[in-house]
N, C-alpha and C positions, 0 to 999 in steps of 0.2 A: 569184217565184211566190207567189201568195197561199197562206196556210195552209189546209189542207183543212178542210172544215166539220165533220168528225167527230173532231177532236182530243179526246183524253181529258184533261180538265182536271187530274185528279190526277196523270197522267203529266207534264203540262206543269209542274206544281208541283215534281215531283221533278227535272225538267230544270233548274229554277232552283237547286235544291239548296243548296249553300253559296256565298253571294255576298258582295259588298262594295260599299258606296256610294262612288262617285267624287265625294265631297262637296266643297263650297267652291270649285268651279270654275265650272260653267255655271249654278249657281243664285245666284252672286254677281251684283250689279247688272251688272257686266261681268266677263268671264273675266279673272282675274288680280287683281281688286280685293281678294280675300281670300287672296292669296298662292299660289294654285294655278292653273297652266295645264296642261291635259291634254297628256301626252306619249305618243308611240306606245309607248315601252317600259313605260309603266304597265300596259298590257294584257298584254304578254308576261310581266311580273313576276307579275301576278295569276294568269294561267293556270298558269305554272310552279309557283307556290306550292300549287296544288291547288284553286283556286276554280272554280266552275262557271258563274258569272254575275256581271254587274255591274248595279247600279242607278245610273242617271245622272240626278241631280236637275237640273232645268232651269227657269230663271226666264224663261219665254216672254213674260211680261207686260212685261219690260224691253226686248223686241225686237219688239213688236207695236204697230201704230198704235193710238192711243187712241180713234179714231173709225172708223165704218164705212168700208171693209169689214174693218177690224181685221187688216190683212195682216202676216204675219211677215217680218222682214228677211231677204232672200235670203242674205246672207253668213252670218248666224247659223245659218240652217237648214242651209246647207252644212257649217258647223262641226259641227253635230249629226250630219249624215250621216257625216262623217269619223269621229266617235267611234264610231258604230254599226259602221261598216265595220272599224275597228280591232279592236273586240271580236269581230266575226264572223270576222276573219282568225285569231283565236286560239281559235275554237270556243267562245266564251263567249256564253251567252244574254244578252239585254239588256232591261232595263226602262227606258223613258223615261216621265217624268211631267211634270205641271205643278207646279212647286215655288215657294214664296214668292210666290204670287199674293195679295199682301197686300191689294190693292184689293178683291178679291171678299169677303174676310173682313169688311171694313168696310162695304161697300155691295153686298150680293149682287144686289139687283134692278138696280142701275145697271151692274153688270159681267157680268150673266148672258149677254147677247148676245155680248160679247167672249169669254167663256169658251167658249161653244158654237162660235163662229167659229174659235177657235184649234184646237179638236178637229176641226172640219170640214176645215180645211186640212191638219192633220197626218195625219188618217185617209186623205185622198185621196193625199197625198204618199207615205205609207208602205204603201199598200194591197198592193203587190206584193212587199213584204219577207216573208221566210220566217216561219214560226211561232216562230222563236227570238227574235223581237221582241215584247215585251209592252208594252201601253199601261196606265199607271197614271193614273187619271182626275184626281186632285188630291191633293196632299200636305196632310195635317193640317188639314182644315176646322175652323174655330174662330170664336169671337166671334159676329158677327151671322149667320154662315152656320151656322145651328142644325141639329140633327139632322133636323128636319122639312123645312127647306129643302134640306138636302143630299140627302135621299131624292128630292126632286123633281128637283133639278138632275142628279143622277147618272143617273136614269132617262132624262132627255132626252138627256144626253150619250151614254149607251150606245146608244139608238135611232139617234142620228145617226151614230155610229161604225159601227154594223152595216150602214148603207146601203152602205158601201164595203169594210168588213172583216167579213164575216159569220162568218169562222172565227178571227178574232184572239182570243187569250186576253187578257182584261182583268183588271186588278187594281184593287180598290176598297178604300179605307181608311175608317175611321170618323170621325165628327165628334168634337168634344171633343178636338182635337189628336191624333187618330189613336190614342187609347189604348184599352185593353181595355174601359173602361166605356162606350164608344160602341157596342159590339157589340149590346147589347140593343135599341137604337133603329134599327139599320141595316135597311133594307128594300131587297131586290134584286128585279129582275124574275124572276118564277117561271119564265118560259119560256126564260130564258137561263142555261144551266148552265156556260158557258165563262168563269167568273169566279172568280178567286182573291181571297179576303178577306185584307187585310193589317192588322196592328196594329203599333204601335211600343212598345218596352219599355225603360223607363229607371228601373225600381224596384230598390232604394230611391233616390229622386231625390236625397236628401241625400248619398248616396254617389256616384252617377254624375255629379252636376253640382257637386261641391264645387269652389269657387274659380272657377266659370265666370263670366267677366266680364259676360255678358249676363243673369245671374240675380241679382236683388237679394239682398244679404246672404248670398251663398253662401260668402263667406270664413269665416263662422262654422262651416261644415261641414268645413273643412280638417282632415285627419287622420282622417276617418271611414274605417273599414276594412270589408272584406268578407272574412271569414276562412273562409267555408264551414261555419259551424256548422249543426247540425241545424235550428235555428229559421230561420236565414237561407235555407237550402235549401228548407225547407217553404213559406216565403212565396212563393218563385218557383214551386214546384210548384202551390200553390193558385191563383196568378194564371193560370198556363197551363191549369189544369183548367177554369177559367171559360171560357176561349176554346175549349177542346176540346169542352166540353159544348154550347156554341153551335154550333160547326161540325158536330158530329154531328147535332144536331137539325135543322140546315138543309142538311146534305149539301154543305158547301162546304169546299174545301181552304184551308189557312191559310199565310200568309207573315208572318214577323217582319221587317217592312220596314226597321226601324232598331232597333239596340240598341248600347250602347257606354258606356264610362266615361271621363270627361275626364282629360286628362294630369296634372291636379293631384293626382289620387289616386295612392297608392303602386302601383307596377307589380305587385307581388305580389297585391294585392287586385284590381286590374283583371283580371289573368289568371285569378284564381280565379272571379270573377263571370262573366267572358266565357265561360270554358269551361263553367260550369254552365248558363248560359242557352242556349248553343249545343247542348249535349247534351240538355237538356230539350226544346228545340224539335225536335231530330231524333228523340227517343224518341216524340214525338207526331206524326211524319210531316209536320212543318212545314218549308218552305224558310226560309232566313234571309239577311239582308243586314246585315253589320256596319257600323256608322257609326263611322269611315269610313276611307279609305285612307291619306291623307298629311297630315292637318292636326291639329287639337287633340285629336282622339280617335284619331289615326292608328295603324293597324297597321304602317305603313311610316314610317320616320324620314327626313324630307327632309334633315336636317343630315348624317347619316352615310351617306345613300344606301343604306340597308339596312333589312331588316325589324326591327321590335321583336319579337324572337323569342319572348319570353314570351307576347305577344298572338297572334302567328302560330301558335304551338304550341297555344294555347288554342282557336283557331278551327279549325285543320287539324291534329289530332293525328297523330303519326307512325305510330301503330299503329291 
């Protein structure tokens, strides 16, 4: 059944609540390439731990024809259906997005038709799913997909989705890699209030990405701590205040779509930072999705088949 047209977007954001990203699975070039294959028990573990929702990053571009009509591979689409159904079976709300669409970042004009065709097919396919399914238009626009172009493309994508999903709650991130600084340039349709705005938060980057193999010279940051000093906390508060001021001025709810600290950082510092970011988001009525479940930032340890409890307790405190 389609979501009703009169959903309260702020209530929808609270429904997302505390969430986690099922990262490194369906946004890998092929599921399993990055060491993660989604399992049914992931969803029950997440629900039992106290999370309200999951964000499922998906690399549709690896499973879509490169030429018109840009059709999505049927088997892959069924795999995504399965993941959504698993989440719904645990009463978890679900965000699906377009993730790692690297081609559109390099060649926006050349990939625009493909981008819109993917959303046309997804919107039609999922139009009768409940309001617990959220569409996130595109993860971390960057490079040649500038703020100006992103505003144009997202408006066209939203209009297209609304043809089949007039009541679906949408999530829109910012250009400039989804960061806070992209908020000031973001333009949304004035007549569409059923949109949650998302940003990603990895500050201070030298702490959260120390030793990250994909970040040049990040080994130089190894040993960086986050102790929860007054100045460290104030930096987070100041960053979030920027987002809150924008949201209040534009009457839009906010979601922290990604935040996390890589496993090369000390666990005590990771837990300190994670707890403070999560509580700061909650104090400002933001939903959030930790990055991520079971890989390099993972709140769950694949090797021990158990939670990294300092991180889980930071995300979902007992009291």
